C-alpha positions in Angstrom: 0.0 0.2 0.0 1.5 3.4 -0.9 1.7 6.0 1.9 0.7 9.6 1.3 0.9 12.8 3.5 -2.0 13.7 5.2 -4.7 16.2 3.4 -5.3 19.3 5.6 -8.9 20.2 5.4 -9.5 23.9 6.3 -13.2 25.3 7.2 -13.8 28.6 5.5 -16.4 31.1 6.8 -18.1 30.8 3.3 -18.5 27.2 3.5 -20.1 27.5 7.1 -22.5 30.0 6.0 -23.4 27.8 2.9 -23.9 25.0 5.2 -26.1 26.8 7.6 -28.3 28.0 4.7 -28.6 24.5 3.1 -29.7 23.4 6.8 -32.4 26.1 7.0 -33.6 25.0 3.6 -33.9 21.4 4.6 -35.8 22.1 7.6 -38.4 24.4 5.7 -38.8 21.7 3.0 -39.2 19.0 5.6 -42.0 20.9 7.6 -43.8 21.5 4.3 -43.6 17.9 3.3 -44.6 16.8 6.8 -47.8 19.1 6.6 -48.6 17.5 3.3 -48.2 14.3 4.8 -50.7 14.9 7.5 -53.4 15.0 5.1 -53.1 11.5 3.6 -54.2 8.4 5.6 -51.1 6.4 6.8 -51.3 2.6 6.5 -51.4 0.7 9.9 -48.6 -1.4 10.6 -45.9 0.7 9.2 -43.8 -0.7 6.3 -45.7 -3.7 4.7 -43.0 -5.5 2.4 -43.2 -9.0 1.6 -40.3 -11.5 1.9 -40.6 -11.8 -2.0 -40.2 -8.3 -2.3 -37.2 -7.9 -0.1 -35.5 -10.9 -1.6 -36.2 -9.4 -5.2 -34.7 -5.9 -3.9 -31.6 -7.3 -2.7 -31.0 -9.9 -5.3 -31.5 -13.3 -3.1 -32.8 -16.2 -5.0 -33.4 -19.1 -2.7 -33.0 -22.5 -4.1 -36.1 -24.7 -3.8 -35.9 -27.7 -1.8 -37.2 -30.9 -3.2 -40.5 -31.7 -2.0 -40.3 -35.5 -2.4 -38.8 -38.3 -0.2 -35.1 -38.3 -0.4 -33.5 -41.5 -2.0 -30.1 -42.6 -1.3 
């Protein structure tokens, strides 16, 4: 592995102000979104994903076991 010198990161006042304005915008957007979501009914039980949907999402394909009797 190649060793390299440490990189110095400096925080500028402009960066801090930009970050604070971004945080304020995100807070405003989330409050607007939560107000809009209050009008829509929420499903009971939270997230209802089936096992098959989860397996498809993560790419899991279980191998089916033979259902007949085992012969040796």
